[in-house]
N, CA, C, O and the ligand as a Tripos MOL2 file, in Angstrom:
@<TRIPOS>MOLECULE
protein
  261   259    66     0     0
PROTEIN
NO_CHARGES

@<TRIPOS>ATOM
      1 N           5.7090  -11.9390    2.3280 N.3       1 MET1
      2 CA          5.8420  -10.4890    2.0950 C.3       1 MET1
      3 C           4.5120   -9.9420    1.5860 C.2       1 MET1
      4 O           4.0130  -10.3940    0.5550 O.2       1 MET1
      5 N           3.9440   -8.9940    2.2820 N.am      2 PRO2
      6 CA          2.6550   -8.4330    1.8260 C.3       2 PRO2
      7 C           2.8550   -7.5790    0.5980 C.2       2 PRO2
      8 O           3.9300   -7.0180    0.3880 O.2       2 PRO2
      9 N           1.8130   -7.4810   -0.2170 N.am      3 PRO3
     10 CA          1.9270   -6.6220   -1.3950 C.3       3 PRO3
     11 C           2.0420   -5.1680   -0.9670 C.2       3 PRO3
     12 O           1.5130   -4.7650    0.0690 O.2       3 PRO3
     13 N           2.7160   -4.4160   -1.7530 N.am      4 GLY4
     14 CA          2.8730   -3.0050   -1.4300 C.3       4 GLY4
     15 C           3.4940   -2.2820   -2.5960 C.2       4 GLY4
     16 O           3.6560   -2.8520   -3.6750 O.2       4 GLY4
     17 N           3.8380   -1.0460   -2.3890 N.am      5 PRO5
     18 CA          4.4610   -0.2780   -3.4710 C.3       5 PRO5
     19 C           5.7370   -0.9530   -3.9310 C.2       5 PRO5
     20 O           6.5570   -1.3870   -3.1240 O.2       5 PRO5
     21 N           5.8850   -1.0310   -5.2130 N.am      6 ARG6
     22 CA          7.0700   -1.6750   -5.7630 C.3       6 ARG6
     23 C           7.9830   -0.6000   -6.3220 C.2       6 ARG6
     24 O           7.6610    0.0590   -7.3110 O.2       6 ARG6
     25 N           9.1210   -0.4350   -5.6770 N.am      7 GLN7
     26 CA         10.0510    0.5940   -6.1040 C.3       7 GLN7
     27 C          11.4410   -0.0180   -6.2170 C.2       7 GLN7
     28 O          11.8510   -0.8330   -5.3910 O.2       7 GLN7
     29 N          12.1430    0.3910   -7.2480 N.am      8 GLY8
     30 CA         13.5270    0.0000   -7.3770 C.3       8 GLY8
     31 C          13.7270   -1.4270   -7.8240 C.2       8 GLY8
     32 O          14.8500   -1.9330   -7.8110 O.2       8 GLY8
     33 N          12.6620   -2.0790   -8.2170 N.am      9 TYR9
     34 CA         12.7890   -3.4510   -8.6650 C.3       9 TYR9
     35 C          12.9190   -3.4900  -10.1840 C.2       9 TYR9
     36 O          12.0880   -2.9470  -10.9110 O.2       9 TYR9
     37 N          13.9550   -4.1300  -10.6320 N.am     10 GLY10
     38 CA         14.1110   -4.3500  -12.0580 C.3      10 GLY10
     39 C          13.4370   -5.6490  -12.4430 C.2      10 GLY10
     40 O          12.5850   -6.1690  -11.7220 O.2      10 GLY10
     41 N          13.8280   -6.1510  -13.5670 N.am     11 ASP11
     42 CA         13.2200   -7.3900  -14.0410 C.3      11 ASP11
     43 C          13.6790   -8.5940  -13.2330 C.2      11 ASP11
     44 O          13.1920   -9.7040  -13.4500 O.2      11 ASP11
     45 N          14.6060   -8.3910  -12.3070 N.am     12 ASP12
     46 CA         15.0540   -9.5090  -11.4770 C.3      12 ASP12
     47 C          14.0930   -9.7770  -10.3320 C.2      12 ASP12
     48 O          14.1840  -10.8290   -9.6990 O.2      12 ASP12
     49 N          13.1830   -8.8710  -10.0470 N.am     13 MET13
     50 CA         12.1870   -9.0760   -9.0050 C.3      13 MET13
     51 C          10.8060   -8.9850   -9.6160 C.2      13 MET13
     52 O          10.3960   -7.9450  -10.1320 O.2      13 MET13
     53 N          10.0970  -10.1010   -9.5460 N.am     14 TRP14
     54 CA          8.7380  -10.1210  -10.0630 C.3      14 TRP14
     55 C           7.7800  -10.2480   -8.8940 C.2      14 TRP14
     56 O           8.0100  -11.0430   -7.9830 O.2      14 TRP14
     57 N           6.7180   -9.4780   -8.9120 N.am     15 THR15
     58 CA          5.6840   -9.5580   -7.8920 C.3      15 THR15
     59 C           4.3500   -9.8400   -8.5540 C.2      15 THR15
     60 O           3.9520   -9.1560   -9.4960 O.2      15 THR15
     61 N           3.6640  -10.8550   -8.0520 N.am     16 CYS16
     62 CA          2.3420  -11.1650   -8.5820 C.3      16 CYS16
     63 C           1.3930  -10.0360   -8.2170 C.2      16 CYS16
     64 O           1.2900   -9.6590   -7.0500 O.2      16 CYS16
     65 N           0.7000   -9.4970   -9.2080 N.am     17 ASP17
     66 CA         -0.1950   -8.3750   -8.9620 C.3      17 ASP17
     67 C          -1.5380   -8.8100   -8.4060 C.2      17 ASP17
     68 O          -2.4040   -7.9720   -8.1530 O.2      17 ASP17
     69 N          -1.7250  -10.1080   -8.2120 N.am     18 ARG18
     70 CA         -2.9730  -10.5570   -7.6280 C.3      18 ARG18
     71 C          -2.7710  -10.9930   -6.1800 C.2      18 ARG18
     72 O          -3.4990  -10.5460   -5.2940 O.2      18 ARG18
     73 N          -1.7820  -11.8690   -5.9270 N.am     19 CYS19
     74 CA         -1.6270  -12.4130   -4.5810 C.3      19 CYS19
     75 C          -0.3890  -11.8890   -3.8810 C.2      19 CYS19
     76 O          -0.2120  -12.1270   -2.6870 O.2      19 CYS19
     77 N           0.4760  -11.1760   -4.6010 N.am     20 GLY20
     78 CA          1.6370  -10.5870   -3.9640 C.3      20 GLY20
     79 C           2.8360  -11.5160   -3.8710 C.2      20 GLY20
     80 O           3.8560  -11.1400   -3.2920 O.2      20 GLY20
     81 N           2.7410  -12.7190   -4.4260 N.am     21 ALA21
     82 CA          3.8860  -13.6200   -4.4290 C.3      21 ALA21
     83 C           5.0370  -12.9870   -5.1970 C.2      21 ALA21
     84 O           4.8270  -12.2470   -6.1580 O.2      21 ALA21
     85 N           6.2460  -13.2870   -4.7660 N.am     22 THR22
     86 CA          7.4050  -12.7130   -5.4310 C.3      22 THR22
     87 C           8.3640  -13.8020   -5.8560 C.2      22 THR22
     88 O           8.3790  -14.8940   -5.2880 O.2      22 THR22
     89 N           9.1530  -13.4980   -6.8470 N.am     23 THR23
     90 CA         10.2570  -14.3610   -7.2390 C.3      23 THR23
     91 C          11.4270  -13.4770   -7.6130 C.2      23 THR23
     92 O          11.2610  -12.4240   -8.2270 O.2      23 THR23
     93 N          12.5990  -13.9180   -7.2370 N.am     24 THR24
     94 CA         13.7830  -13.1280   -7.5570 C.3      24 THR24
     95 C          14.5930  -13.7710   -8.6610 C.2      24 THR24
     96 O          15.6040  -13.2280   -9.1070 O.2      24 THR24
     97 N          14.1380  -14.9320   -9.0960 N.am     25 SER25
     98 CA         14.8850  -15.6420  -10.1180 C.3      25 SER25
     99 C          14.1670  -15.5930  -11.4550 C.2      25 SER25
    100 O          13.0110  -16.0040  -11.5490 O.2      25 SER25
    101 N          14.8190  -15.1070  -12.4710 N.am     26 PRO26
    102 CA         14.1940  -15.0940  -13.8000 C.3      26 PRO26
    103 C          13.7730  -16.4880  -14.2330 C.2      26 PRO26
    104 O          12.7880  -16.6370  -14.9560 O.2      26 PRO26
    105 N          14.5010  -17.5130  -13.8050 N.am     27 THR27
    106 CA         14.1370  -18.8640  -14.2100 C.3      27 THR27
    107 C          12.8470  -19.2840  -13.5300 C.2      27 THR27
    108 O          12.0300  -19.9840  -14.1280 O.2      27 THR27
    109 N          12.6520  -18.8590  -12.2680 N.am     28 GLN28
    110 CA         11.4210  -19.1940  -11.5690 C.3      28 GLN28
    111 C          10.2420  -18.4230  -12.1410 C.2      28 GLN28
    112 O           9.0890  -18.8290  -11.9920 O.2      28 GLN28
    113 N          10.5390  -17.3170  -12.7910 N.am     29 ALA29
    114 CA          9.4700  -16.5030  -13.3600 C.3      29 ALA29
    115 C           8.8890  -17.1500  -14.6130 C.2      29 ALA29
    116 O           7.8560  -16.7150  -15.1220 O.2      29 ALA29
    117 N           9.5580  -18.1890  -15.1050 N.am     30 TYR30
    118 CA          9.0140  -18.8880  -16.2720 C.3      30 TYR30
    119 C           7.6450  -19.4560  -15.9190 C.2      30 TYR30
    120 O           7.4900  -20.1080  -14.8870 O.2      30 TYR30
    121 N           6.6840  -19.2190  -16.7440 N.am     31 GLY31
    122 CA          5.3360  -19.6820  -16.4520 C.3      31 GLY31
    123 C           4.4500  -18.5730  -15.9060 C.2      31 GLY31
    124 O           3.2250  -18.6880  -15.8900 O.2      31 GLY31
    125 N           5.0860  -17.5010  -15.4600 N.am     32 TRP32
    126 CA          4.2880  -16.3570  -15.0360 C.3      32 TRP32
    127 C           3.6430  -15.7200  -16.2600 C.2      32 TRP32
    128 O           4.1060  -15.8810  -17.3890 O.2      32 TRP32
    129 N           2.5790  -15.0030  -16.0040 N.am     33 THR33
    130 CA          1.8510  -14.3620  -17.0870 C.3      33 THR33
    131 C           1.9490  -12.8530  -16.9400 C.2      33 THR33
    132 O           1.8410  -12.3140  -15.8390 O.2      33 THR33
    133 N           2.1510  -12.1880  -18.0490 N.am     34 THR34
    134 CA          2.1030  -10.7320  -18.0370 C.3      34 THR34
    135 C           0.8650  -10.2790  -18.7950 C.2      34 THR34
    136 O           0.4670  -10.8840  -19.7900 O.2      34 THR34
    137 N           0.2770   -9.2190  -18.3080 N.am     35 SER35
    138 CA         -0.9240   -8.6890  -18.9280 C.3      35 SER35
    139 C          -0.8960   -7.1740  -18.8210 C.2      35 SER35
    140 O          -0.3970   -6.6200  -17.8410 O.2      35 SER35
    141 N          -1.4260   -6.5180  -19.8210 N.am     36 VAL36
    142 CA         -1.5000   -5.0620  -19.7780 C.3      36 VAL36
    143 C          -2.9550   -4.6770  -19.6130 C.2      36 VAL36
    144 O          -3.7920   -4.9780  -20.4640 O.2      36 VAL36
    145 N          -3.2460   -4.0100  -18.5110 N.am     37 GLU37
    146 CA         -4.6110   -3.5910  -18.2300 C.3      37 GLU37
    147 C          -4.6030   -2.0960  -17.9350 C.2      37 GLU37
    148 O          -3.9130   -1.6350  -17.0260 O.2      37 GLU37
    149 N          -5.3560   -1.3680  -18.6900 N.am     38 GLN38
    150 CA         -5.4860    0.0780  -18.4760 C.3      38 GLN38
    151 C          -4.1160    0.7350  -18.4200 C.2      38 GLN38
    152 O          -3.8690    1.6230  -17.6040 O.2      38 GLN38
    153 N          -3.2290    0.2830  -19.3010 N.am     39 GLY39
    154 CA         -1.9310    0.9150  -19.4090 C.3      39 GLY39
    155 C          -0.9020    0.4300  -18.4080 C.2      39 GLY39
    156 O           0.2550    0.8460  -18.4600 O.2      39 GLY39
    157 N          -1.3080   -0.4500  -17.4910 N.am     40 ARG40
    158 CA         -0.3590   -0.9550  -16.5080 C.3      40 ARG40
    159 C           0.0730   -2.3620  -16.8990 C.2      40 ARG40
    160 O          -0.7460   -3.1590  -17.3580 O.2      40 ARG40
    161 N           1.3450   -2.6700  -16.7220 N.am     41 ARG41
    162 CA          1.7880   -4.0290  -16.9700 C.3      41 ARG41
    163 C           1.7050   -4.8140  -15.6730 C.2      41 ARG41
    164 O           2.3250   -4.4620  -14.6690 O.2      41 ARG41
    165 N           0.9270   -5.8800  -15.7160 N.am     42 LEU42
    166 CA          0.7160   -6.6980  -14.5360 C.3      42 LEU42
    167 C           1.3840   -8.0470  -14.7290 C.2      42 LEU42
    168 O           1.5450   -8.5250  -15.8520 O.2      42 LEU42
    169 N           1.7730   -8.6550  -13.6050 N.am     43 ARG43
    170 CA          2.3890   -9.9750  -13.6400 C.3      43 ARG43
    171 C           1.6480  -10.8790  -12.6790 C.2      43 ARG43
    172 O           1.2420  -10.4700  -11.5910 O.2      43 ARG43
    173 N           1.4800  -12.1300  -13.1120 N.am     44 PHE44
    174 CA          0.7490  -13.0790  -12.2860 C.3      44 PHE44
    175 C           1.5620  -14.3530  -12.1510 C.2      44 PHE44
    176 O           2.1260  -14.8460  -13.1280 O.2      44 PHE44
    177 N           1.6210  -14.8900  -10.9260 N.am     45 CYS45
    178 CA          2.3800  -16.1010  -10.6670 C.3      45 CYS45
    179 C           1.6920  -17.3030  -11.3180 C.2      45 CYS45
    180 O           0.5820  -17.1970  -11.8410 O.2      45 CYS45
    181 N           2.3720  -18.4340  -11.2700 N.am     46 VAL46
    182 CA          1.8570  -19.6070  -11.9660 C.3      46 VAL46
    183 C           0.4810  -20.0310  -11.4450 C.2      46 VAL46
    184 O          -0.4290  -20.2310  -12.2490 O.2      46 VAL46
    185 N           0.2950  -20.1750  -10.1200 N.am     47 PRO47
    186 CA         -1.0420  -20.5720   -9.6370 C.3      47 PRO47
    187 C          -2.1360  -19.5910  -10.0500 C.2      47 PRO47
    188 O          -3.2170  -20.0040  -10.4690 O.2      47 PRO47
    189 N          -1.8550  -18.2940   -9.9320 N.am     48 CYS48
    190 CA         -2.8530  -17.3030  -10.3250 C.3      48 CYS48
    191 C          -3.0800  -17.3430  -11.8310 C.2      48 CYS48
    192 O          -4.2060  -17.1700  -12.2990 O.2      48 CYS48
    193 N          -2.0170  -17.5710  -12.5840 N.am     49 SER49
    194 CA         -2.1540  -17.6250  -14.0370 C.3      49 SER49
    195 C          -3.0560  -18.7850  -14.4360 C.2      49 SER49
    196 O          -3.8960  -18.6620  -15.3280 O.2      49 SER49
    197 N          -2.8640  -19.9210  -13.7540 N.am     50 ARG50
    198 CA         -3.6720  -21.0900  -14.0960 C.3      50 ARG50
    199 C          -5.1190  -20.8810  -13.6880 C.2      50 ARG50
    200 O          -6.0460  -21.1970  -14.4330 O.2      50 ARG50
    201 N          -5.2950  -20.3360  -12.4750 N.am     51 GLU51
    202 CA         -6.6510  -20.1890  -11.9520 C.3      51 GLU51
    203 C          -7.4630  -19.2030  -12.7770 C.2      51 GLU51
    204 O          -8.6760  -19.3420  -12.9330 O.2      51 GLU51
    205 N          -6.7660  -18.2090  -13.2960 N.am     52 HIS52
    206 CA         -7.4810  -17.1270  -13.9720 C.3      52 HIS52
    207 C          -7.1200  -17.0290  -15.4400 C.2      52 HIS52
    208 O          -7.2660  -15.9810  -16.0690 O.2      52 HIS52
    209 N          -6.6410  -18.1550  -15.9760 N.am     53 LEU53
    210 CA         -6.2740  -18.1480  -17.3860 C.3      53 LEU53
    211 C          -7.4360  -17.6900  -18.2570 C.2      53 LEU53
    212 O          -7.2560  -16.9210  -19.2010 O.2      53 LEU53
    213 N          -8.6170  -18.1680  -17.9300 N.am     54 ARG54
    214 CA         -9.7730  -17.8040  -18.7410 C.3      54 ARG54
    215 C         -10.0280  -16.2940  -18.6830 C.2      54 ARG54
    216 O         -10.2970  -15.6540  -19.7000 O.2      54 ARG54
    217 N          -9.9380  -15.7470  -17.4780 N.am     55 GLU55
    218 CA        -10.1880  -14.3140  -17.3480 C.3      55 GLU55
    219 C          -9.1100  -13.5070  -18.0550 C.2      55 GLU55
    220 O          -9.3910  -12.4980  -18.7010 O.2      55 GLU55
    221 N          -7.8550  -13.9750  -17.9200 N.am     56 ILE56
    222 CA         -6.7660  -13.2530  -18.5640 C.3      56 ILE56
    223 C          -6.9570  -13.2830  -20.0770 C.2      56 ILE56
    224 O          -6.8020  -12.2670  -20.7550 O.2      56 ILE56
    225 N          -7.2930  -14.4480  -20.5890 N.am     57 GLU57
    226 CA         -7.4720  -14.5460  -22.0310 C.3      57 GLU57
    227 C          -8.6550  -13.7140  -22.4880 C.2      57 GLU57
    228 O          -8.6780  -13.2090  -23.6100 O.2      57 GLU57
    229 N          -9.6520  -13.5730  -21.5980 N.am     58 GLY58
    230 CA        -10.7940  -12.7550  -21.9320 C.3      58 GLY58
    231 C         -10.5330  -11.2740  -21.7600 C.2      58 GLY58
    232 O         -11.3880  -10.4380  -22.0530 O.2      58 GLY58
    233 N          -9.3090  -10.9540  -21.2690 N.am     59 LYS59
    234 CA         -8.8790   -9.5770  -21.0810 C.3      59 LYS59
    235 C          -9.8510   -8.8080  -20.1790 C.2      59 LYS59
    236 O         -10.1510   -7.6360  -20.4060 O.2      59 LYS59
    237 N         -10.3260   -9.5100  -19.1570 N.am     60 LEU60
    238 CA        -11.1200   -8.8210  -18.1450 C.3      60 LEU60
    239 C         -10.1750   -8.1690  -17.1510 C.2      60 LEU60
    240 O          -9.0850   -8.6880  -16.9070 O.2      60 LEU60
    241 N         -10.5550   -7.0800  -16.5910 N.am     61 ASP61
    242 CA         -9.7350   -6.4320  -15.5910 C.3      61 ASP61
    243 C          -9.6540   -7.3010  -14.3470 C.2      61 ASP61
    244 O         -10.6400   -7.9220  -13.9500 O.2      61 ASP61
    245 N          -8.4760   -7.3440  -13.7320 N.am     62 SER62
    246 CA         -8.3060   -8.1770  -12.5480 C.3      62 SER62
    247 C          -9.1710   -7.6810  -11.3950 C.2      62 SER62
    248 O          -9.4310   -8.4330  -10.4560 O.2      62 SER62
    249 N          -9.6120   -6.4540  -11.4470 N.am     63 ASP63
    250 CA        -10.4640   -5.9390  -10.3790 C.3      63 ASP63
    251 C         -11.8080   -6.6810  -10.3320 C.2      63 ASP63
    252 O         -12.5110   -6.6560   -9.3220 O.2      63 ASP63
    253 N         -12.1420   -7.3290  -11.4290 N.am     64 LEU64
    254 CA        -13.4320   -8.0090  -11.4960 C.3      64 LEU64
    255 C         -13.3570   -9.4640  -11.0610 C.2      64 LEU64
    256 O         -14.3800  -10.1480  -11.0120 O.2      64 LEU64
    257 N         -12.1420   -9.9530  -10.7410 N.am     65 TRP65
    258 CA        -11.9950  -11.3480  -10.3750 C.3      65 TRP65
    259 C         -12.6260  -11.6090   -9.0160 C.2      65 TRP65
    260 O         -12.6030  -12.7400   -8.5320 O.2      65 TRP65
    261 ZN         -0.3030  -14.9610   -7.5880 Zn       66 ZN66
@<TRIPOS>BOND
     1     1     2 1
     2     2     3 1
     3     3     4 2
     4     3     5 am
     5     5     6 1
     6     6     7 1
     7     7     8 2
     8     7     9 am
     9     9    10 1
    10    10    11 1
    11    11    12 2
    12    11    13 am
    13    13    14 1
    14    14    15 1
    15    15    16 2
    16    15    17 am
    17    17    18 1
    18    18    19 1
    19    19    20 2
    20    19    21 am
    21    21    22 1
    22    22    23 1
    23    23    24 2
    24    23    25 am
    25    25    26 1
    26    26    27 1
    27    27    28 2
    28    27    29 am
    29    29    30 1
    30    30    31 1
    31    31    32 2
    32    31    33 am
    33    33    34 1
    34    34    35 1
    35    35    36 2
    36    35    37 am
    37    37    38 1
    38    38    39 1
    39    39    40 2
    40    39    41 am
    41    41    42 1
    42    42    43 1
    43    43    44 2
    44    43    45 am
    45    45    46 1
    46    46    47 1
    47    47    48 2
    48    47    49 am
    49    49    50 1
    50    50    51 1
    51    51    52 2
    52    51    53 am
    53    53    54 1
    54    54    55 1
    55    55    56 2
    56    55    57 am
    57    57    58 1
    58    58    59 1
    59    59    60 2
    60    59    61 am
    61    61    62 1
    62    62    63 1
    63    63    64 2
    64    63    65 am
    65    65    66 1
    66    66    67 1
    67    67    68 2
    68    67    69 am
    69    69    70 1
    70    70    71 1
    71    71    72 2
    72    71    73 am
    73    73    74 1
    74    74    75 1
    75    75    76 2
    76    75    77 am
    77    77    78 1
    78    78    79 1
    79    79    80 2
    80    79    81 am
    81    81    82 1
    82    82    83 1
    83    83    84 2
    84    83    85 am
    85    85    86 1
    86    86    87 1
    87    87    88 2
    88    87    89 am
    89    89    90 1
    90    90    91 1
    91    91    92 2
    92    91    93 am
    93    93    94 1
    94    94    95 1
    95    95    96 2
    96    95    97 am
    97    97    98 1
    98    98    99 1
    99    99   100 2
   100    99   101 am
   101   101   102 1
   102   102   103 1
   103   103   104 2
   104   103   105 am
   105   105   106 1
   106   106   107 1
   107   107   108 2
   108   107   109 am
   109   109   110 1
   110   110   111 1
   111   111   112 2
   112   111   113 am
   113   113   114 1
   114   114   115 1
   115   115   116 2
   116   115   117 am
   117   117   118 1
   118   118   119 1
   119   119   120 2
   120   119   121 am
   121   121   122 1
   122   122   123 1
   123   123   124 2
   124   123   125 am
   125   125   126 1
   126   126   127 1
   127   127   128 2
   128   127   129 am
   129   129   130 1
   130   130   131 1
   131   131   132 2
   132   131   133 am
   133   133   134 1
   134   134   135 1
   135   135   136 2
   136   135   137 am
   137   137   138 1
   138   138   139 1
   139   139   140 2
   140   139   141 am
   141   141   142 1
   142   142   143 1
   143   143   144 2
   144   143   145 am
   145   145   146 1
   146   146   147 1
   147   147   148 2
   148   147   149 am
   149   149   150 1
   150   150   151 1
   151   151   152 2
   152   151   153 am
   153   153   154 1
   154   154   155 1
   155   155   156 2
   156   155   157 am
   157   157   158 1
   158   158   159 1
   159   159   160 2
   160   159   161 am
   161   161   162 1
   162   162   163 1
   163   163   164 2
   164   163   165 am
   165   165   166 1
   166   166   167 1
   167   167   168 2
   168   167   169 am
   169   169   170 1
   170   170   171 1
   171   171   172 2
   172   171   173 am
   173   173   174 1
   174   174   175 1
   175   175   176 2
   176   175   177 am
   177   177   178 1
   178   178   179 1
   179   179   180 2
   180   179   181 am
   181   181   182 1
   182   182   183 1
   183   183   184 2
   184   183   185 am
   185   185   186 1
   186   186   187 1
   187   187   188 2
   188   187   189 am
   189   189   190 1
   190   190   191 1
   191   191   192 2
   192   191   193 am
   193   193   194 1
   194   194   195 1
   195   195   196 2
   196   195   197 am
   197   197   198 1
   198   198   199 1
   199   199   200 2
   200   199   201 am
   201   201   202 1
   202   202   203 1
   203   203   204 2
   204   203   205 am
   205   205   206 1
   206   206   207 1
   207   207   208 2
   208   207   209 am
   209   209   210 1
   210   210   211 1
   211   211   212 2
   212   211   213 am
   213   213   214 1
   214   214   215 1
   215   215   216 2
   216   215   217 am
   217   217   218 1
   218   218   219 1
   219   219   220 2
   220   219   221 am
   221   221   222 1
   222   222   223 1
   223   223   224 2
   224   223   225 am
   225   225   226 1
   226   226   227 1
   227   227   228 2
   228   227   229 am
   229   229   230 1
   230   230   231 1
   231   231   232 2
   232   231   233 am
   233   233   234 1
   234   234   235 1
   235   235   236 2
   236   235   237 am
   237   237   238 1
   238   238   239 1
   239   239   240 2
   240   239   241 am
   241   241   242 1
   242   242   243 1
   243   243   244 2
   244   243   245 am
   245   245   246 1
   246   246   247 1
   247   247   248 2
   248   247   249 am
   249   249   250 1
   250   250   251 1
   251   251   252 2
   252   251   253 am
   253   253   254 1
   254   254   255 1
   255   255   256 2
   256   255   257 am
   257   257   258 1
   258   258   259 1
   259   259   260 2
@<TRIPOS>SUBSTRUCTURE
     1 MET1         2 RESIDUE 1 A MET
     2 PRO2         6 RESIDUE 1 A PRO
     3 PRO3        10 RESIDUE 1 A PRO
     4 GLY4        14 RESIDUE 1 A GLY
     5 PRO5        18 RESIDUE 1 A PRO
     6 ARG6        22 RESIDUE 1 A ARG
     7 GLN7        26 RESIDUE 1 A GLN
     8 GLY8        30 RESIDUE 1 A GLY
     9 TYR9        34 RESIDUE 1 A TYR
    10 GLY10       38 RESIDUE 1 A GLY
    11 ASP11       42 RESIDUE 1 A ASP
    12 ASP12       46 RESIDUE 1 A ASP
    13 MET13       50 RESIDUE 1 A MET
    14 TRP14       54 RESIDUE 1 A TRP
    15 THR15       58 RESIDUE 1 A THR
    16 CYS16       62 RESIDUE 1 A CYS
    17 ASP17       66 RESIDUE 1 A ASP
    18 ARG18       70 RESIDUE 1 A ARG
    19 CYS19       74 RESIDUE 1 A CYS
    20 GLY20       78 RESIDUE 1 A GLY
    21 ALA21       82 RESIDUE 1 A ALA
    22 THR22       86 RESIDUE 1 A THR
    23 THR23       90 RESIDUE 1 A THR
    24 THR24       94 RESIDUE 1 A THR
    25 SER25       98 RESIDUE 1 A SER
    26 PRO26      102 RESIDUE 1 A PRO
    27 THR27      106 RESIDUE 1 A THR
    28 GLN28      110 RESIDUE 1 A GLN
    29 ALA29      114 RESIDUE 1 A ALA
    30 TYR30      118 RESIDUE 1 A TYR
    31 GLY31      122 RESIDUE 1 A GLY
    32 TRP32      126 RESIDUE 1 A TRP
    33 THR33      130 RESIDUE 1 A THR
    34 THR34      134 RESIDUE 1 A THR
    35 SER35      138 RESIDUE 1 A SER
    36 VAL36      142 RESIDUE 1 A VAL
    37 GLU37      146 RESIDUE 1 A GLU
    38 GLN38      150 RESIDUE 1 A GLN
    39 GLY39      154 RESIDUE 1 A GLY
    40 ARG40      158 RESIDUE 1 A ARG
    41 ARG41      162 RESIDUE 1 A ARG
    42 LEU42      166 RESIDUE 1 A LEU
    43 ARG43      170 RESIDUE 1 A ARG
    44 PHE44      174 RESIDUE 1 A PHE
    45 CYS45      178 RESIDUE 1 A CYS
    46 VAL46      182 RESIDUE 1 A VAL
    47 PRO47      186 RESIDUE 1 A PRO
    48 CYS48      190 RESIDUE 1 A CYS
    49 SER49      194 RESIDUE 1 A SER
    50 ARG50      198 RESIDUE 1 A ARG
    51 GLU51      202 RESIDUE 1 A GLU
    52 HIS52      206 RESIDUE 1 A HIS
    53 LEU53      210 RESIDUE 1 A LEU
    54 ARG54      214 RESIDUE 1 A ARG
    55 GLU55      218 RESIDUE 1 A GLU
    56 ILE56      222 RESIDUE 1 A ILE
    57 GLU57      226 RESIDUE 1 A GLU
    58 GLY58      230 RESIDUE 1 A GLY
    59 LYS59      234 RESIDUE 1 A LYS
    60 LEU60      238 RESIDUE 1 A LEU
    61 ASP61      242 RESIDUE 1 A ASP
    62 SER62      246 RESIDUE 1 A SER
    63 ASP63      250 RESIDUE 1 A ASP
    64 LEU64      254 RESIDUE 1 A LEU
    65 TRP65      258 RESIDUE 1 A TRP
    66 ZN66       261 GROUP 0 **** ****
């Protein structure tokens, strides 16, 4: 599923804000990372979270990755 506008999704649908991966299971969302950048709440899947853990911890904007 390509990334796109996210509408009507509650907390049961998580979309990675970097690669567009999705999960519909709250249990599968365990390990995902949430980050607030410029007032937006972003979510990152496990692979993206691991790959960019340093950047996330450094609170760099994902646009700079
Ligand atoms: Zn991802």
